[in-house]
LOKE-650523 format. One record per residue (C-alpha): z, x, y negated; chain; residue number from 1. Coordinates in steps of 0.05 Angstrom, whole numbers, plus 5000, padded with zeros to 4 digits. Layout:
N
NODE / Z / X / Y / A / NUM
...
This chain:
378
NODE / 0681 / 8739 / 5249 / A / 1
NODE / 0614 / 8706 / 5259 / A / 2
NODE / 0554 / 8737 / 5293 / A / 3
NODE / 0521 / 8757 / 5227 / A / 4
NODE / 0583 / 8796 / 5206 / A / 5
NODE / 0588 / 8833 / 5272 / A / 6
NODE / 0514 / 8852 / 5270 / A / 7
NODE / 0524 / 8879 / 5200 / A / 8
NODE / 0578 / 8927 / 5226 / A / 9
NODE / 0538 / 8946 / 5288 / A / 10
NODE / 0502 / 9013 / 5290 / A / 11
NODE / 0426 / 9013 / 5289 / A / 12
NODE / 0419 / 9040 / 5360 / A / 13
NODE / 0459 / 8981 / 5388 / A / 14
NODE / 0417 / 8934 / 5346 / A / 15
NODE / 0353 / 8964 / 5374 / A / 16
NODE / 0380 / 8956 / 5445 / A / 17
NODE / 0396 / 8883 / 5432 / A / 18
NODE / 0327 / 8871 / 5402 / A / 19
NODE / 0295 / 8901 / 5464 / A / 20
NODE / 0338 / 8857 / 5508 / A / 21
NODE / 0318 / 8794 / 5470 / A / 22
NODE / 0245 / 8815 / 5467 / A / 23
NODE / 0242 / 8814 / 5391 / A / 24
NODE / 0236 / 8889 / 5377 / A / 25
NODE / 0163 / 8882 / 5355 / A / 26
NODE / 0177 / 8832 / 5301 / A / 27
NODE / 0176 / 8864 / 5232 / A / 28
NODE / 0199 / 8934 / 5217 / A / 29
NODE / 0257 / 8971 / 5248 / A / 30
NODE / 0301 / 8969 / 5186 / A / 31
NODE / 0372 / 8946 / 5200 / A / 32
NODE / 0362 / 8884 / 5159 / A / 33
NODE / 0300 / 8864 / 5198 / A / 34
NODE / 0333 / 8879 / 5264 / A / 35
NODE / 0391 / 8833 / 5245 / A / 36
NODE / 0346 / 8778 / 5220 / A / 37
NODE / 0304 / 8778 / 5284 / A / 38
NODE / 0367 / 8775 / 5327 / A / 39
NODE / 0398 / 8719 / 5287 / A / 40
NODE / 0334 / 8679 / 5292 / A / 41
NODE / 0331 / 8687 / 5367 / A / 42
NODE / 0406 / 8680 / 5382 / A / 43
NODE / 0412 / 8619 / 5336 / A / 44
NODE / 0370 / 8577 / 5384 / A / 45
NODE / 0417 / 8536 / 5427 / A / 46
NODE / 0364 / 8521 / 5479 / A / 47
NODE / 0348 / 8595 / 5486 / A / 48
NODE / 0421 / 8612 / 5498 / A / 49
NODE / 0427 / 8553 / 5545 / A / 50
NODE / 0369 / 8578 / 5587 / A / 51
NODE / 0399 / 8647 / 5588 / A / 52
NODE / 0466 / 8620 / 5614 / A / 53
NODE / 0430 / 8580 / 5668 / A / 54
NODE / 0398 / 8644 / 5694 / A / 55
NODE / 0464 / 8682 / 5699 / A / 56
NODE / 0489 / 8704 / 5766 / A / 57
NODE / 0554 / 8672 / 5790 / A / 58
NODE / 0594 / 8734 / 5771 / A / 59
NODE / 0562 / 8738 / 5702 / A / 60
NODE / 0577 / 8665 / 5689 / A / 61
NODE / 0650 / 8671 / 5711 / A / 62
NODE / 0658 / 8733 / 5667 / A / 63
NODE / 0628 / 8696 / 5608 / A / 64
NODE / 0675 / 8637 / 5619 / A / 65
NODE / 0734 / 8684 / 5616 / A / 66
NODE / 0716 / 8718 / 5551 / A / 67
NODE / 0698 / 8654 / 5514 / A / 68
NODE / 0755 / 8610 / 5541 / A / 69
NODE / 0807 / 8664 / 5527 / A / 70
NODE / 0831 / 8653 / 5456 / A / 71
NODE / 0857 / 8724 / 5448 / A / 72
NODE / 0831 / 8755 / 5383 / A / 73
NODE / 0808 / 8818 / 5420 / A / 74
NODE / 0806 / 8851 / 5488 / A / 75
NODE / 0821 / 8921 / 5513 / A / 76
NODE / 0774 / 8954 / 5563 / A / 77
NODE / 0828 / 8945 / 5616 / A / 78
NODE / 0831 / 8870 / 5603 / A / 79
NODE / 0756 / 8865 / 5607 / A / 80
NODE / 0754 / 8904 / 5672 / A / 81
NODE / 0807 / 8857 / 5700 / A / 82
NODE / 0763 / 8798 / 5680 / A / 83
NODE / 0704 / 8832 / 5713 / A / 84
NODE / 0742 / 8840 / 5778 / A / 85
NODE / 0763 / 8767 / 5776 / A / 86
NODE / 0691 / 8746 / 5765 / A / 87
NODE / 0668 / 8785 / 5826 / A / 88
NODE / 0718 / 8746 / 5869 / A / 89
NODE / 0724 / 8802 / 5920 / A / 90
NODE / 0649 / 8811 / 5927 / A / 91
NODE / 0616 / 8878 / 5919 / A / 92
NODE / 0598 / 8896 / 5848 / A / 93
NODE / 0616 / 8938 / 5788 / A / 94
NODE / 0660 / 8903 / 5736 / A / 95
NODE / 0636 / 8953 / 5682 / A / 96
NODE / 0565 / 8928 / 5691 / A / 97
NODE / 0587 / 8858 / 5671 / A / 98
NODE / 0617 / 8886 / 5607 / A / 99
NODE / 0555 / 8927 / 5591 / A / 100
NODE / 0511 / 8866 / 5601 / A / 101
NODE / 0555 / 8825 / 5554 / A / 102
NODE / 0549 / 8879 / 5501 / A / 103
NODE / 0474 / 8879 / 5507 / A / 104
NODE / 0471 / 8804 / 5499 / A / 105
NODE / 0516 / 8806 / 5437 / A / 106
NODE / 0571 / 8766 / 5470 / A / 107
NODE / 0619 / 8824 / 5460 / A / 108
NODE / 0623 / 8874 / 5403 / A / 109
NODE / 0666 / 8937 / 5398 / A / 110
NODE / 0711 / 8943 / 5338 / A / 111
NODE / 0685 / 8981 / 5278 / A / 112
NODE / 0749 / 9008 / 5245 / A / 113
NODE / 0795 / 9064 / 5266 / A / 114
NODE / 0847 / 9012 / 5287 / A / 115
NODE / 0798 / 8969 / 5328 / A / 116
NODE / 0749 / 9019 / 5356 / A / 117
NODE / 0776 / 9011 / 5427 / A / 118
NODE / 0780 / 8935 / 5423 / A / 119
NODE / 0725 / 8885 / 5438 / A / 120
NODE / 0712 / 8818 / 5404 / A / 121
NODE / 0672 / 8754 / 5414 / A / 122
NODE / 0636 / 8727 / 5352 / A / 123
NODE / 0668 / 8661 / 5333 / A / 124
NODE / 0602 / 8622 / 5326 / A / 125
NODE / 0575 / 8649 / 5391 / A / 126
NODE / 0640 / 8629 / 5426 / A / 127
NODE / 0634 / 8558 / 5399 / A / 128
NODE / 0561 / 8553 / 5419 / A / 129
NODE / 0574 / 8579 / 5490 / A / 130
NODE / 0634 / 8533 / 5500 / A / 131
NODE / 0592 / 8474 / 5479 / A / 132
NODE / 0538 / 8494 / 5529 / A / 133
NODE / 0589 / 8505 / 5585 / A / 134
NODE / 0621 / 8438 / 5574 / A / 135
NODE / 0556 / 8399 / 5568 / A / 136
NODE / 0545 / 8385 / 5643 / A / 137
NODE / 0613 / 8351 / 5647 / A / 138
NODE / 0607 / 8309 / 5584 / A / 139
NODE / 0554 / 8259 / 5607 / A / 140
NODE / 0562 / 8184 / 5597 / A / 141
NODE / 0586 / 8175 / 5668 / A / 142
NODE / 0645 / 8222 / 5660 / A / 143
NODE / 0669 / 8211 / 5588 / A / 144
NODE / 0696 / 8151 / 5552 / A / 145
NODE / 0720 / 8145 / 5481 / A / 146
NODE / 0769 / 8088 / 5492 / A / 147
NODE / 0831 / 8092 / 5536 / A / 148
NODE / 0827 / 8067 / 5608 / A / 149
NODE / 0858 / 8000 / 5626 / A / 150
NODE / 0923 / 8034 / 5646 / A / 151
NODE / 0949 / 8103 / 5626 / A / 152
NODE / 1013 / 8144 / 5625 / A / 153
NODE / 1034 / 8187 / 5566 / A / 154
NODE / 1101 / 8222 / 5579 / A / 155
NODE / 1104 / 8258 / 5512 / A / 156
NODE / 1175 / 8280 / 5496 / A / 157
NODE / 1205 / 8252 / 5560 / A / 158
NODE / 1217 / 8317 / 5597 / A / 159
NODE / 1254 / 8346 / 5538 / A / 160
NODE / 1297 / 8284 / 5534 / A / 161
NODE / 1312 / 8290 / 5609 / A / 162
NODE / 1330 / 8364 / 5599 / A / 163
NODE / 1385 / 8340 / 5553 / A / 164
NODE / 1405 / 8285 / 5603 / A / 165
NODE / 1414 / 8341 / 5654 / A / 166
NODE / 1455 / 8384 / 5608 / A / 167
NODE / 1497 / 8324 / 5588 / A / 168
NODE / 1508 / 8309 / 5662 / A / 169
NODE / 1533 / 8380 / 5673 / A / 170
NODE / 1579 / 8373 / 5614 / A / 171
NODE / 1611 / 8308 / 5639 / A / 172
NODE / 1610 / 8315 / 5715 / A / 173
NODE / 1637 / 8364 / 5765 / A / 174
NODE / 1574 / 8387 / 5802 / A / 175
NODE / 1581 / 8423 / 5868 / A / 176
NODE / 1524 / 8450 / 5910 / A / 177
NODE / 1513 / 8451 / 5985 / A / 178
NODE / 1510 / 8513 / 6028 / A / 179
NODE / 1435 / 8515 / 6017 / A / 180
NODE / 1446 / 8516 / 5942 / A / 181
NODE / 1424 / 8446 / 5924 / A / 182
NODE / 1462 / 8391 / 5888 / A / 183
NODE / 1488 / 8338 / 5936 / A / 184
NODE / 1438 / 8281 / 5944 / A / 185
NODE / 1486 / 8229 / 5918 / A / 186
NODE / 1494 / 8267 / 5852 / A / 187
NODE / 1419 / 8278 / 5850 / A / 188
NODE / 1408 / 8203 / 5854 / A / 189
NODE / 1462 / 8191 / 5801 / A / 190
NODE / 1428 / 8242 / 5755 / A / 191
NODE / 1356 / 8218 / 5767 / A / 192
NODE / 1375 / 8147 / 5747 / A / 193
NODE / 1389 / 8173 / 5677 / A / 194
NODE / 1319 / 8203 / 5671 / A / 195
NODE / 1258 / 8173 / 5637 / A / 196
NODE / 1217 / 8193 / 5698 / A / 197
NODE / 1260 / 8179 / 5760 / A / 198
NODE / 1248 / 8220 / 5823 / A / 199
NODE / 1278 / 8216 / 5892 / A / 200
NODE / 1315 / 8273 / 5927 / A / 201
NODE / 1274 / 8309 / 5981 / A / 202
NODE / 1283 / 8273 / 6047 / A / 203
NODE / 1241 / 8315 / 6094 / A / 204
NODE / 1243 / 8390 / 6097 / A / 205
NODE / 1175 / 8421 / 6099 / A / 206
NODE / 1136 / 8481 / 6073 / A / 207
NODE / 1139 / 8483 / 5997 / A / 208
NODE / 1115 / 8551 / 5973 / A / 209
NODE / 1113 / 8589 / 5908 / A / 210
NODE / 1128 / 8540 / 5852 / A / 211
NODE / 1192 / 8571 / 5826 / A / 212
NODE / 1262 / 8588 / 5844 / A / 213
NODE / 1287 / 8522 / 5873 / A / 214
NODE / 1223 / 8485 / 5890 / A / 215
NODE / 1245 / 8477 / 5962 / A / 216
NODE / 1309 / 8441 / 5940 / A / 217
NODE / 1285 / 8389 / 5891 / A / 218
NODE / 1226 / 8343 / 5874 / A / 219
NODE / 1172 / 8376 / 5831 / A / 220
NODE / 1191 / 8353 / 5761 / A / 221
NODE / 1266 / 8365 / 5768 / A / 222
NODE / 1254 / 8432 / 5804 / A / 223
NODE / 1217 / 8456 / 5743 / A / 224
NODE / 1268 / 8427 / 5694 / A / 225
NODE / 1325 / 8460 / 5733 / A / 226
NODE / 1289 / 8527 / 5735 / A / 227
NODE / 1276 / 8524 / 5660 / A / 228
NODE / 1348 / 8508 / 5642 / A / 229
NODE / 1374 / 8562 / 5689 / A / 230
NODE / 1325 / 8614 / 5662 / A / 231
NODE / 1346 / 8598 / 5591 / A / 232
NODE / 1419 / 8609 / 5610 / A / 233
NODE / 1440 / 8537 / 5595 / A / 234
NODE / 1482 / 8535 / 5659 / A / 235
NODE / 1504 / 8582 / 5714 / A / 236
NODE / 1512 / 8576 / 5789 / A / 237
NODE / 1583 / 8600 / 5800 / A / 238
NODE / 1603 / 8639 / 5861 / A / 239
NODE / 1650 / 8582 / 5879 / A / 240
NODE / 1591 / 8535 / 5887 / A / 241
NODE / 1591 / 8497 / 5821 / A / 242
NODE / 1539 / 8486 / 5766 / A / 243
NODE / 1573 / 8501 / 5700 / A / 244
NODE / 1546 / 8489 / 5630 / A / 245
NODE / 1547 / 8552 / 5586 / A / 246
NODE / 1560 / 8559 / 5512 / A / 247
NODE / 1485 / 8565 / 5502 / A / 248
NODE / 1475 / 8500 / 5540 / A / 249
NODE / 1529 / 8465 / 5498 / A / 250
NODE / 1496 / 8490 / 5435 / A / 251
NODE / 1428 / 8463 / 5456 / A / 252
NODE / 1459 / 8397 / 5476 / A / 253
NODE / 1487 / 8389 / 5406 / A / 254
NODE / 1423 / 8409 / 5369 / A / 255
NODE / 1374 / 8373 / 5417 / A / 256
NODE / 1315 / 8410 / 5387 / A / 257
NODE / 1245 / 8397 / 5413 / A / 258
NODE / 1232 / 8449 / 5467 / A / 259
NODE / 1166 / 8420 / 5491 / A / 260
NODE / 1124 / 8480 / 5472 / A / 261
NODE / 1174 / 8529 / 5502 / A / 262
NODE / 1175 / 8489 / 5567 / A / 263
NODE / 1099 / 8492 / 5569 / A / 264
NODE / 1100 / 8567 / 5561 / A / 265
NODE / 1152 / 8574 / 5615 / A / 266
NODE / 1111 / 8530 / 5662 / A / 267
NODE / 1050 / 8575 / 5651 / A / 268
NODE / 1091 / 8635 / 5670 / A / 269
NODE / 1124 / 8602 / 5730 / A / 270
NODE / 1062 / 8571 / 5761 / A / 271
NODE / 1020 / 8633 / 5749 / A / 272
NODE / 1051 / 8664 / 5811 / A / 273
NODE / 1018 / 8617 / 5861 / A / 274
NODE / 0958 / 8602 / 5815 / A / 275
NODE / 0937 / 8670 / 5784 / A / 276
NODE / 0879 / 8639 / 5745 / A / 277
NODE / 0921 / 8583 / 5716 / A / 278
NODE / 0903 / 8603 / 5644 / A / 279
NODE / 0829 / 8590 / 5660 / A / 280
NODE / 0846 / 8522 / 5691 / A / 281
NODE / 0887 / 8503 / 5630 / A / 282
NODE / 0834 / 8526 / 5581 / A / 283
NODE / 0780 / 8486 / 5617 / A / 284
NODE / 0825 / 8425 / 5615 / A / 285
NODE / 0837 / 8437 / 5541 / A / 286
NODE / 0762 / 8443 / 5528 / A / 287
NODE / 0743 / 8380 / 5567 / A / 288
NODE / 0804 / 8336 / 5552 / A / 289
NODE / 0790 / 8328 / 5477 / A / 290
NODE / 0764 / 8286 / 5444 / A / 291
NODE / 0764 / 8223 / 5487 / A / 292
NODE / 0778 / 8215 / 5561 / A / 293
NODE / 0743 / 8250 / 5618 / A / 294
NODE / 0740 / 8235 / 5692 / A / 295
NODE / 0791 / 8277 / 5730 / A / 296
NODE / 0738 / 8293 / 5782 / A / 297
NODE / 0692 / 8323 / 5729 / A / 298
NODE / 0750 / 8369 / 5707 / A / 299
NODE / 0762 / 8390 / 5779 / A / 300
NODE / 0688 / 8409 / 5787 / A / 301
NODE / 0694 / 8455 / 5726 / A / 302
NODE / 0759 / 8489 / 5748 / A / 303
NODE / 0746 / 8492 / 5823 / A / 304
NODE / 0719 / 8565 / 5821 / A / 305
NODE / 0786 / 8587 / 5792 / A / 306
NODE / 0829 / 8557 / 5846 / A / 307
NODE / 0846 / 8586 / 5914 / A / 308
NODE / 0885 / 8555 / 5972 / A / 309
NODE / 0958 / 8577 / 5974 / A / 310
NODE / 0993 / 8572 / 6041 / A / 311
NODE / 0990 / 8497 / 6057 / A / 312
NODE / 0964 / 8478 / 5989 / A / 313
NODE / 0889 / 8465 / 5983 / A / 314
NODE / 0848 / 8473 / 5920 / A / 315
NODE / 0850 / 8398 / 5910 / A / 316
NODE / 0926 / 8392 / 5919 / A / 317
NODE / 0938 / 8451 / 5872 / A / 318
NODE / 0894 / 8417 / 5820 / A / 319
NODE / 0933 / 8352 / 5828 / A / 320
NODE / 0999 / 8389 / 5819 / A / 321
NODE / 0973 / 8422 / 5755 / A / 322
NODE / 0950 / 8356 / 5726 / A / 323
NODE / 1015 / 8322 / 5745 / A / 324
NODE / 1058 / 8376 / 5713 / A / 325
NODE / 1016 / 8375 / 5649 / A / 326
NODE / 1028 / 8299 / 5647 / A / 327
NODE / 1103 / 8311 / 5656 / A / 328
NODE / 1102 / 8363 / 5601 / A / 329
NODE / 1069 / 8315 / 5553 / A / 330
NODE / 1005 / 8356 / 5548 / A / 331
NODE / 0959 / 8307 / 5584 / A / 332
NODE / 0955 / 8232 / 5588 / A / 333
NODE / 0932 / 8206 / 5656 / A / 334
NODE / 0895 / 8139 / 5662 / A / 335
NODE / 0861 / 8095 / 5712 / A / 336
NODE / 0805 / 8045 / 5708 / A / 337
NODE / 0796 / 8011 / 5774 / A / 338
NODE / 0795 / 8069 / 5824 / A / 339
NODE / 0773 / 8123 / 5774 / A / 340
NODE / 0824 / 8169 / 5741 / A / 341
NODE / 0816 / 8200 / 5672 / A / 342
NODE / 0854 / 8252 / 5631 / A / 343
NODE / 0860 / 8265 / 5557 / A / 344
NODE / 0899 / 8314 / 5514 / A / 345
NODE / 0958 / 8283 / 5479 / A / 346
NODE / 0974 / 8297 / 5406 / A / 347
NODE / 1028 / 8346 / 5429 / A / 348
NODE / 0979 / 8379 / 5478 / A / 349
NODE / 0929 / 8391 / 5422 / A / 350
NODE / 0982 / 8422 / 5377 / A / 351
NODE / 1016 / 8465 / 5429 / A / 352
NODE / 0954 / 8493 / 5463 / A / 353
NODE / 0925 / 8514 / 5396 / A / 354
NODE / 0986 / 8559 / 5386 / A / 355
NODE / 0990 / 8587 / 5457 / A / 356
NODE / 0945 / 8642 / 5484 / A / 357
NODE / 0954 / 8624 / 5557 / A / 358
NODE / 0923 / 8690 / 5581 / A / 359
NODE / 0979 / 8728 / 5545 / A / 360
NODE / 1034 / 8692 / 5583 / A / 361
NODE / 1057 / 8739 / 5638 / A / 362
NODE / 1078 / 8713 / 5706 / A / 363
NODE / 1153 / 8703 / 5712 / A / 364
NODE / 1193 / 8762 / 5737 / A / 365
NODE / 1197 / 8771 / 5812 / A / 366
NODE / 1272 / 8775 / 5810 / A / 367
NODE / 1278 / 8704 / 5783 / A / 368
NODE / 1241 / 8669 / 5840 / A / 369
NODE / 1256 / 8717 / 5897 / A / 370
NODE / 1321 / 8684 / 5919 / A / 371
NODE / 1292 / 8614 / 5917 / A / 372
NODE / 1226 / 8632 / 5951 / A / 373
NODE / 1261 / 8669 / 6006 / A / 374
NODE / 1306 / 8610 / 6021 / A / 375
NODE / 1246 / 8563 / 6019 / A / 376
NODE / 1205 / 8604 / 6069 / A / 377
NODE / 1260 / 8610 / 6121 / A / 378
């Protein structure tokens, strides 16, 4: 609902509190209608809201980002407290105060019916206005372009096609694994030559932490594809050391349905382990990557507060891995013009991300990645 609707359902004491906060309590009478009109007049001014956002503390701004970038229709108090703790980033403070402040400002409203009285909502027009203000610093003429760069990559549909290349390979070949659990390099090379995006087997063993069950065994894209197919039950790792296609895998190979959206959801769950605030990063990319093209560096500046180093991975390297996997998944197109890189949402990315509430995607079960992560950290 829009702000005017939420104000209509708000009790008069809350309206008076908001009027005092916005300094408009002396305008007109104290009737509910006049209180609502004065608030709408003040809160409808974009420049006023913009100035208010500029004066927010770091924690208040990070909390605001979470409630407006999260597409969830409503929030429980527990979810808001979790967002408050994330906004504080380990610093001293009271998460509940951030929620109370948002209620006073009219950025959050409690539900008004028996079913929604313990849920909190963001007015749709306020969300749109705040998102526009948050994105504004990154949408200047230096960072944004309407036409594609001189060279760009769009891998839409290719990872799904390569999933079926992998399943077909398992159906036709006898695939054994080494003592460490990986396919033999010769078969990896044979398989990768059938892929739209060819990778090379890992040559040097080094620290590779937290990106799934077999990240230490295979290059990034295939490691994800392997994890997805295994998680879906399309093949099994037999006790005798073979990779065997299952009936489920054979069925998918025959139907060859588009699994792009499901693969994106699985990636969100898998990568949320090492990158807890991945939903925030993805939502920022969604906001800035459409319409047109935006400098990758500008996107990094927006998401940097939501990234933390992970073992040997820096914030910058984590961001590059996120962008690279979103390109592989067909969500982003990545382009270059001279030495400047740009990203833009693909048609598939626009469609899928509208239907996915990234914040609702829970991190993958510990049991799934435990075996792989333990082997990789030895």
